[in-house]
MMTF fields as JSON, N, C-alpha, C and O atoms, coordinates in Angstrom:
{
  "mmtfVersion": "1.0.0",
  "mmtfProducer": "UNKNOWN",
  "numBonds": 363,
  "numAtoms": 364,
  "numGroups": 91,
  "numChains": 1,
  "numModels": 1,
  "chainsPerModel": [1],
  "groupsPerChain": [91],
  "chainIdList": ["A"],
  "bondAtomList": [4, 2, 8, 6, 12, 10, 16, 14, 20, 18, 24, 22, 28, 26, 32, 30, 36, 34, 40, 38, 44, 42, 48, 46, 52, 50, 56, 54, 60, 58, 64, 62, 68, 66, 72, 70, 76, 74, 80, 78, 84, 82, 88, 86, 92, 90, 96, 94, 100, 98, 104, 102, 108, 106, 112, 110, 116, 114, 120, 118, 124, 122, 128, 126, 132, 130, 136, 134, 140, 138, 144, 142, 148, 146, 152, 150, 156, 154, 160, 158, 164, 162, 168, 166, 172, 170, 176, 174, 180, 178, 184, 182, 188, 186, 192, 190, 196, 194, 200, 198, 204, 202, 208, 206, 212, 210, 216, 214, 220, 218, 224, 222, 228, 226, 232, 230, 236, 234, 240, 238, 244, 242, 248, 246, 252, 250, 256, 254, 260, 258, 264, 262, 268, 266, 272, 270, 276, 274, 280, 278, 284, 282, 288, 286, 292, 290, 296, 294, 300, 298, 304, 302, 308, 306, 312, 310, 316, 314, 320, 318, 324, 322, 328, 326, 332, 330, 336, 334, 340, 338, 344, 342, 348, 346, 352, 350, 356, 354, 360, 358],
  "bondOrderList": [1, 1, 1, 1, 1, 1, 1, 1, 1, 1, 1, 1, 1, 1, 1, 1, 1, 1, 1, 1, 1, 1, 1, 1, 1, 1, 1, 1, 1, 1, 1, 1, 1, 1, 1, 1, 1, 1, 1, 1, 1, 1, 1, 1, 1, 1, 1, 1, 1, 1, 1, 1, 1, 1, 1, 1, 1, 1, 1, 1, 1, 1, 1, 1, 1, 1, 1, 1, 1, 1, 1, 1, 1, 1, 1, 1, 1, 1, 1, 1, 1, 1, 1, 1, 1, 1, 1, 1, 1, 1],
  "groupList": [{"groupName": "MET", "atomNameList": ["N", "CA", "C", "O"], "elementList": ["N", "C", "C", "O"], "formalChargeList": [0, 0, 0, 0], "bondAtomList": [1, 0, 2, 1, 3, 2], "bondOrderList": [1, 1, 2], "singleLetterCode": "M", "chemCompType": "L-PEPTIDE LINKING"}, {"groupName": "LEU", "atomNameList": ["N", "CA", "C", "O"], "elementList": ["N", "C", "C", "O"], "formalChargeList": [0, 0, 0, 0], "bondAtomList": [1, 0, 2, 1, 3, 2], "bondOrderList": [1, 1, 2], "singleLetterCode": "L", "chemCompType": "L-PEPTIDE LINKING"}, {"groupName": "GLU", "atomNameList": ["N", "CA", "C", "O"], "elementList": ["N", "C", "C", "O"], "formalChargeList": [0, 0, 0, 0], "bondAtomList": [1, 0, 2, 1, 3, 2], "bondOrderList": [1, 1, 2], "singleLetterCode": "E", "chemCompType": "L-PEPTIDE LINKING"}, {"groupName": "SER", "atomNameList": ["N", "CA", "C", "O"], "elementList": ["N", "C", "C", "O"], "formalChargeList": [0, 0, 0, 0], "bondAtomList": [1, 0, 2, 1, 3, 2], "bondOrderList": [1, 1, 2], "singleLetterCode": "S", "chemCompType": "L-PEPTIDE LINKING"}, {"groupName": "ASP", "atomNameList": ["N", "CA", "C", "O"], "elementList": ["N", "C", "C", "O"], "formalChargeList": [0, 0, 0, 0], "bondAtomList": [1, 0, 2, 1, 3, 2], "bondOrderList": [1, 1, 2], "singleLetterCode": "D", "chemCompType": "L-PEPTIDE LINKING"}, {"groupName": "LYS", "atomNameList": ["N", "CA", "C", "O"], "elementList": ["N", "C", "C", "O"], "formalChargeList": [0, 0, 0, 0], "bondAtomList": [1, 0, 2, 1, 3, 2], "bondOrderList": [1, 1, 2], "singleLetterCode": "K", "chemCompType": "L-PEPTIDE LINKING"}, {"groupName": "ILE", "atomNameList": ["N", "CA", "C", "O"], "elementList": ["N", "C", "C", "O"], "formalChargeList": [0, 0, 0, 0], "bondAtomList": [1, 0, 2, 1, 3, 2], "bondOrderList": [1, 1, 2], "singleLetterCode": "I", "chemCompType": "L-PEPTIDE LINKING"}, {"groupName": "PHE", "atomNameList": ["N", "CA", "C", "O"], "elementList": ["N", "C", "C", "O"], "formalChargeList": [0, 0, 0, 0], "bondAtomList": [1, 0, 2, 1, 3, 2], "bondOrderList": [1, 1, 2], "singleLetterCode": "F", "chemCompType": "L-PEPTIDE LINKING"}, {"groupName": "TYR", "atomNameList": ["N", "CA", "C", "O"], "elementList": ["N", "C", "C", "O"], "formalChargeList": [0, 0, 0, 0], "bondAtomList": [1, 0, 2, 1, 3, 2], "bondOrderList": [1, 1, 2], "singleLetterCode": "Y", "chemCompType": "L-PEPTIDE LINKING"}, {"groupName": "GLY", "atomNameList": ["N", "CA", "C", "O"], "elementList": ["N", "C", "C", "O"], "formalChargeList": [0, 0, 0, 0], "bondAtomList": [1, 0, 2, 1, 3, 2], "bondOrderList": [1, 1, 2], "singleLetterCode": "G", "chemCompType": "PEPTIDE LINKING"}, {"groupName": "ARG", "atomNameList": ["N", "CA", "C", "O"], "elementList": ["N", "C", "C", "O"], "formalChargeList": [0, 0, 0, 0], "bondAtomList": [1, 0, 2, 1, 3, 2], "bondOrderList": [1, 1, 2], "singleLetterCode": "R", "chemCompType": "L-PEPTIDE LINKING"}, {"groupName": "HIS", "atomNameList": ["N", "CA", "C", "O"], "elementList": ["N", "C", "C", "O"], "formalChargeList": [0, 0, 0, 0], "bondAtomList": [1, 0, 2, 1, 3, 2], "bondOrderList": [1, 1, 2], "singleLetterCode": "H", "chemCompType": "L-PEPTIDE LINKING"}, {"groupName": "VAL", "atomNameList": ["N", "CA", "C", "O"], "elementList": ["N", "C", "C", "O"], "formalChargeList": [0, 0, 0, 0], "bondAtomList": [1, 0, 2, 1, 3, 2], "bondOrderList": [1, 1, 2], "singleLetterCode": "V", "chemCompType": "L-PEPTIDE LINKING"}, {"groupName": "THR", "atomNameList": ["N", "CA", "C", "O"], "elementList": ["N", "C", "C", "O"], "formalChargeList": [0, 0, 0, 0], "bondAtomList": [1, 0, 2, 1, 3, 2], "bondOrderList": [1, 1, 2], "singleLetterCode": "T", "chemCompType": "L-PEPTIDE LINKING"}, {"groupName": "ALA", "atomNameList": ["N", "CA", "C", "O"], "elementList": ["N", "C", "C", "O"], "formalChargeList": [0, 0, 0, 0], "bondAtomList": [1, 0, 2, 1, 3, 2], "bondOrderList": [1, 1, 2], "singleLetterCode": "A", "chemCompType": "L-PEPTIDE LINKING"}, {"groupName": "ASN", "atomNameList": ["N", "CA", "C", "O"], "elementList": ["N", "C", "C", "O"], "formalChargeList": [0, 0, 0, 0], "bondAtomList": [1, 0, 2, 1, 3, 2], "bondOrderList": [1, 1, 2], "singleLetterCode": "N", "chemCompType": "L-PEPTIDE LINKING"}, {"groupName": "GLN", "atomNameList": ["N", "CA", "C", "O"], "elementList": ["N", "C", "C", "O"], "formalChargeList": [0, 0, 0, 0], "bondAtomList": [1, 0, 2, 1, 3, 2], "bondOrderList": [1, 1, 2], "singleLetterCode": "Q", "chemCompType": "L-PEPTIDE LINKING"}, {"groupName": "CYS", "atomNameList": ["N", "CA", "C", "O"], "elementList": ["N", "C", "C", "O"], "formalChargeList": [0, 0, 0, 0], "bondAtomList": [1, 0, 2, 1, 3, 2], "bondOrderList": [1, 1, 2], "singleLetterCode": "C", "chemCompType": "L-PEPTIDE LINKING"}],
  "groupTypeList": [0, 1, 2, 3, 4, 5, 6, 0, 7, 2, 6, 8, 5, 2, 9, 3, 8, 9, 2, 10, 8, 11, 12, 12, 8, 7, 13, 2, 1, 2, 4, 11, 4, 5, 4, 5, 2, 6, 4, 10, 14, 1, 14, 9, 2, 11, 7, 8, 4, 9, 7, 6, 10, 3, 15, 16, 3, 4, 2, 14, 5, 2, 6, 1, 2, 3, 12, 12, 2, 10, 1, 15, 2, 9, 4, 14, 12, 2, 14, 3, 2, 12, 4, 8, 1, 1, 14, 4, 17, 1, 14],
  "groupIdList": [1, 2, 3, 4, 5, 6, 7, 8, 9, 10, 11, 12, 13, 14, 15, 16, 17, 18, 19, 20, 21, 22, 23, 24, 25, 26, 27, 28, 29, 30, 31, 32, 33, 34, 35, 36, 37, 38, 39, 40, 41, 42, 43, 44, 45, 46, 47, 48, 49, 50, 51, 52, 53, 54, 55, 56, 57, 58, 59, 60, 61, 62, 63, 64, 65, 66, 67, 68, 69, 70, 71, 72, 73, 74, 75, 76, 77, 78, 79, 80, 81, 82, 83, 84, 85, 86, 87, 88, 89, 90, 91],
  "secStructList": [7, 7, 4, 4, 4, 3, 3, 3, 3, 3, 3, 3, 3, 7, 7, 1, 6, 6, 7, 7, 3, 3, 3, 3, 7, 1, 6, 6, 7, 7, 2, 2, 2, 2, 2, 2, 2, 2, 2, 2, 2, 2, 2, 1, 3, 3, 3, 3, 3, 3, 3, 3, 3, 4, 4, 4, 2, 2, 2, 2, 2, 2, 2, 2, 2, 2, 2, 2, 2, 2, 2, 2, 6, 6, 7, 7, 7, 7, 2, 2, 2, 2, 2, 2, 2, 2, 6, 6, 6, 5, 7],
  "xCoordList": [0.906, -0.229, 1.048, 2.222, 0.456, 1.573, 0.965, -0.14, 2.208, 1.523, 0.554, -0.27, 0.626, -0.639, -2.013, -3.038, -1.96, -3.393, -3.931, -4.971, -2.957, -3.381, -3.411, -2.784, -4.626, -4.452, -4.119, -4.697, -3.041, -2.63, -3.781, -4.544, -4.006, -4.948, -4.55, -3.699, -5.449, -4.969, -6.197, -6.519, -6.877, -7.508, -7.003, -6.757, -6.802, -6.455, -7.475, -8.608, -7.296, -7.981, -7.239, -6.01, -7.733, -7.609, -6.952, -7.582, -6.042, -5.506, -5.679, -5.256, -6.449, -7.677, -8.503, -8.769, -8.888, -10.029, -11.474, -12.077, -11.889, -12.785, -12.025, -12.851, -11.224, -11.083, -11.606, -11.909, -12.031, -13.09, -11.968, -10.853, -12.084, -12.186, -11.821, -12.15, -11.171, -10.907, -10.173, -9.504, -10.248, -9.508, -9.354, -10.34, -7.95, -7.471, -6.555, -5.622, -7.228, -6.226, -5.091, -5.087, -3.907, -2.534, -2.614, -2.858, -2.395, -2.108, -3.394, -3.123, -4.548, -5.085, -5.449, -6.478, -4.515, -4.091, -3.539, -2.474, -4.084, -3.795, -2.357, -2.13, -1.648, -0.512, -0.474, 0.001, -1.466, -1.666, -2.666, -3.124, -2.762, -3.62, -2.716, -3.131, -1.284, -0.906, 0.009, 0.158, 0.473, 1.101, 0.196, 0.389, -0.841, -1.758, -2.077, -1.835, -2.816, -3.452, -2.323, -2.411, -1.319, -0.076, 0.267, 0.486, 0.295, 0.313, -0.768, -0.708, -1.601, -3.042, -2.867, -2.838, -2.688, -2.607, -1.562, -1.675, -0.459, 0.852, 0.655, 1.292, -0.237, -0.269, -1.63, -2.025, -2.049, -3.321, -2.733, -1.543, -3.554, -3.537, -3.722, -4.904, -2.804, -2.72, -3.985, -3.913, -5.052, -5.866, -5.931, -6.209, -5.677, -5.365, -5.122, -5.601, -4.146, -3.775, -3.365, -2.945, -3.531, -3.211, -3.503, -3.828, -3.381, -3.84, -4.959, -5.027, -5.505, -7.147, -6.701, -5.807, -7.362, -7.441, -7.745, -8.952, -7.494, -8.078, -9.128, -9.951, -9.348, -10.351, -11.615, -12.664, -11.535, -12.622, -12.514, -12.821, -12.178, -12.011, -13.688, -13.886, -14.364, -15.747, -16.078, -16.038, -16.346, -16.403, -15.465, -15.967, -14.371, -13.846, -13.772, -13.707, -13.753, -14.033, -15.834, -15.998, -16.615, -18.052, -17.746, -18.417, -17.004, -16.772, -15.691, -15.328, -15.012, -13.959, -14.723, -14.66, -15.751, -16.412, -17.29, -17.212, -17.956, -18.957, -18.172, -18.633, -16.807, -15.991, -15.494, -15.517, -15.097, -15.151, -16.584, -16.651, -17.467, -18.842, -18.768, -18.102, -19.194, -18.954, -18.323, -18.811, -16.698, -15.879, -15.868, -15.325, -16.894, -17.367, -18.214, -18.22, -19.226, -20.448, -19.779, -20.647, -18.6, -18.069, -18.888, -19.351, -18.767, -18.666, -16.892, -16.011, -16.829, -15.329, -15.1, -15.614, -14.113, -13.72, -12.517, -11.587, -12.331, -10.68, -10.816, -11.575, -8.803, -8.606, -8.931, -9.198, -8.864, -9.093, -10.549, -10.844, -11.153, -12.795, -12.457, -12.911, -11.537, -11.522, -10.847, -11.211, -9.854, -9.191, -10.571, -10.778, -11.311, -12.172, -13.147, -13.069, -13.762, -14.567, -14.034, -14.657, -13.022, -11.807, -11.568, -11.155, -11.629, -10.825, -10.341, -9.275, -11.089, -11.972, -10.973, -10.39, -10.752, -10.353, -9.211, -8.46, -8.604, -7.039, -6.262, -6.463, -5.409, -4.018, -3.098, -2.393],
  "yCoordList": [-1.168, 0.386, 1.198, 0.999, 2.119, 3.338, 4.158, 3.934, 5.599, 6.376, 7.048, 7.353, 7.438, 8.399, 7.696, 8.324, 6.393, 5.676, 5.415, 4.789, 6.074, 5.733, 7.334, 8.241, 7.305, 8.563, 8.029, 7.114, 8.846, 8.843, 9.382, 10.028, 9.144, 9.768, 9.322, 8.506, 10.123, 9.58, 10.065, 11.202, 9.583, 9.749, 10.431, 9.532, 11.512, 12.049, 12.375, 12.456, 12.632, 13.357, 14.808, 14.762, 15.816, 17.043, 17.31, 16.708, 17.956, 18.287, 19.229, 19.384, 20.15, 21.514, 21.021, 19.844, 21.786, 21.543, 20.707, 19.85, 20.958, 20.207, 18.565, 17.656, 18.322, 16.804, 16.338, 15.193, 16.732, 16.21, 15.377, 15.781, 14.008, 13.596, 14.032, 15.213, 13.561, 14.215, 13.326, 12.433, 13.514, 12.911, 13.565, 13.829, 13.938, 14.392, 13.573, 12.816, 14.036, 13.538, 14.067, 15.132, 13.563, 14.283, 14.64, 15.773, 13.61, 13.764, 14.682, 15.543, 14.583, 15.749, 17.108, 17.745, 17.442, 18.99, 19.841, 19.646, 20.56, 21.999, 22.564, 22.383, 23.203, 24.1, 24.411, 24.148, 25.498, 26.825, 26.184, 26.888, 24.907, 24.133, 23.101, 22.64, 22.825, 21.726, 21.787, 20.876, 22.702, 23.224, 23.293, 22.792, 23.923, 24.106, 23.014, 22.691, 21.863, 20.607, 19.513, 18.969, 19.497, 18.763, 19.218, 18.347, 20.032, 20.439, 20.059, 19.153, 20.771, 20.3, 18.919, 18.606, 17.635, 16.425, 15.768, 14.801, 16.505, 16.258, 16.62, 16.025, 17.621, 18.2, 17.167, 17.015, 16.666, 15.76, 14.4, 14.367, 13.257, 12.128, 11.069, 10.807, 10.39, 9.538, 8.554, 8.008, 8.431, 7.209, 6.05, 4.913, 6.311, 5.175, 6.088, 7.217, 5.372, 6.079, 5.005, 3.924, 5.411, 4.333, 5.005, 6.185, 4.319, 4.501, 4.136, 3.123, 4.92, 3.77, 4.07, 4.846, 3.435, 3.418, 4.131, 4.083, 5.419, 6.391, 6.134, 7.045, 5.028, 4.378, 3.869, 3.55, 3.823, 3.571, 4.569, 4.254, 5.602, 6.607, 7.44, 8.02, 7.313, 7.869, 6.686, 7.153, 5.482, 4.549, 4.798, 5.393, 4.376, 5.261, 5.663, 5.216, 6.999, 8.353, 8.217, 8.772, 7.722, 7.906, 6.755, 6.791, 5.907, 4.809, 5.477, 4.857, 6.317, 7.288, 8.049, 8.097, 8.85, 9.808, 9.119, 9.651, 8.164, 7.532, 7.117, 7.386, 6.357, 6.257, 7.415, 7.341, 8.371, 9.984, 10.326, 10.613, 10.203, 10.392, 9.543, 10.024, 8.653, 7.43, 7.655, 7.465, 8.264, 8.279, 9.706, 9.842, 10.842, 12.031, 12.201, 12.994, 10.581, 10.701, 9.937, 9.856, 9.473, 8.421, 6.578, 5.849, 6.445, 5.111, 4.91, 5.706, 3.224, 2.934, 1.913, 0.797, 2.541, 1.902, 1.483, 2.281, 0.381, -0.084, -0.048, -0.025, -0.072, 0.148, -1.241, -1.26, -2.617, -3.539, -3.548, -4.037, -2.608, -2.729, -1.653, -1.84, -0.547, -0.319, -0.719, -0.368, -1.472, -2.419, -3.276, -3.201, -4.044, -4.429, -3.47, -3.432, -2.957, -1.97, -1.474, -1.414, -1.253, -0.497, -1.917, -1.759, -2.781, -4.044, -3.884, -4.371, -3.282, -3.737, -2.455, -2.594, -1.255, 0.174, 0.186, 0.701, -0.24, -0.262, -0.446, -1.231, 0.443, -0.119, -0.595, -0.704],
  "zCoordList": [0.116, 0.035, -0.195, 0.116, -0.806, -1.081, 0.061, 0.555, 0.599, 1.583, 1.479, 2.342, -0.079, -0.154, -0.355, -0.621, -0.213, 0.333, 1.587, 1.795, 2.687, 4.2, 4.403, 3.855, 5.652, 6.474, 8.02, 8.608, 8.504, 9.984, 10.471, 9.752, 11.797, 13.179, 14.482, 14.835, 15.188, 16.358, 17.105, 16.761, 17.918, 19.015, 20.395, 21.199, 20.855, 22.196, 23.112, 22.636, 24.62, 25.238, 25.472, 25.51, 25.597, 25.476, 27.168, 28.038, 27.532, 28.701, 29.346, 30.491, 28.595, 29.851, 30.356, 30.596, 30.516, 32.139, 31.217, 31.862, 29.952, 29.586, 29.399, 29.479, 29.27, 28.891, 28.233, 28.571, 27.058, 25.528, 25.149, 25.481, 24.353, 23.189, 22.124, 22.015, 21.074, 19.709, 18.922, 19.442, 17.522, 16.933, 15.739, 15.05, 15.318, 14.379, 13.356, 13.625, 11.739, 10.432, 10.259, 9.641, 10.689, 10.397, 8.718, 8.302, 7.952, 6.578, 6.065, 5.229, 6.43, 5.789, 6.486, 6.258, 7.32, 7.636, 6.735, 6.149, 6.646, 5.636, 6.615, 7.811, 5.704, 6.664, 7.643, 8.748, 6.776, 8.139, 9.649, 10.549, 9.536, 10.47, 11.461, 12.524, 10.822, 11.134, 12.329, 13.144, 12.341, 14.099, 15.111, 16.219, 14.771, 16.018, 16.297, 17.46, 15.302, 15.754, 16.623, 17.724, 15.619, 16.349, 17.849, 18.69, 18.053, 19.238, 20.248, 21.079, 20.062, 20.73, 21.056, 22.247, 19.743, 20.253, 21.046, 21.799, 20.727, 21.863, 23.216, 24.086, 23.541, 25.064, 25.634, 26.79, 24.597, 25.366, 25.949, 26.262, 26.103, 26.569, 25.47, 25.251, 24.717, 23.407, 23.995, 25.095, 23.16, 23.564, 22.477, 22.858, 21.108, 19.864, 18.82, 18.712, 17.866, 16.587, 15.776, 16.19, 14.379, 13.411, 11.962, 11.826, 11.176, 9.81, 8.58, 7.885, 8.582, 7.673, 6.211, 5.872, 5.543, 3.741, 3.287, 3.528, 2.331, 2.118, 1.279, 1.189, 0.569, 0.073, 1.009, 0.449, 1.947, 3.063, 4.018, 5.168, 3.818, 4.991, 5.497, 6.564, 4.732, 4.895, 6.036, 7.174, 5.991, 6.689, 8.177, 9.131, 8.203, 9.211, 9.981, 11.126, 9.453, 9.93, 10.73, 11.816, 10.297, 11.421, 12.408, 13.439, 12.307, 13.595, 14.018, 15.018, 13.855, 14.831, 15.874, 17.102, 14.614, 15.179, 16.453, 17.561, 16.296, 16.876, 18.538, 19.647, 18.192, 19.123, 20.472, 21.701, 19.566, 20.196, 21.154, 22.349, 20.33, 20.849, 22.092, 23.009, 22.244, 23.157, 24.488, 25.602, 24.03, 25.059, 26.19, 27.286, 25.198, 25.442, 26.787, 27.729, 26.247, 26.613, 28.161, 29.029, 28.52, 29.481, 29.371, 30.248, 28.18, 28.123, 28.043, 27.715, 28.579, 28.487, 27.486, 27.425, 26.581, 25.45, 25.272, 25.387, 25.01, 24.892, 23.093, 22.124, 23.791, 22.145, 21.358, 20.157, 22.337, 21.431, 20.205, 19.115, 21.319, 20.719, 19.188, 18.059, 19.646, 18.348, 17.032, 15.91, 17.325, 16.601, 15.591, 14.38, 16.642, 15.823, 14.946, 13.718, 15.444, 14.919, 13.298, 12.238, 13.542, 12.18, 11.578, 10.429, 11.783, 11.347, 9.674, 9.298, 8.911, 7.704, 7.25, 6.174, 7.991, 7.144, 7.532, 6.703, 8.661, 8.777, 7.392, 6.465, 7.557, 7.002, 7.061, 6.058]
}
């Protein structure tokens, strides 16, 4: 698989007062957003990361957004569950 056929992402928990979870798609960031988004992710607490296939990015992003929503609602989501949910989309 070519590097251009993958999208690198991370789910992290922000380090500020709100402590909300976010997902960032690093390889889709515009130049003017890169530094700010990378700094936010680095300042937060890592939860899960990986690469999704570009040709399945819509499906993968829906799954990732659902996981982030669940985490922000207080659900206990394990990394192994994210592995399972994304199994067909991971690069």
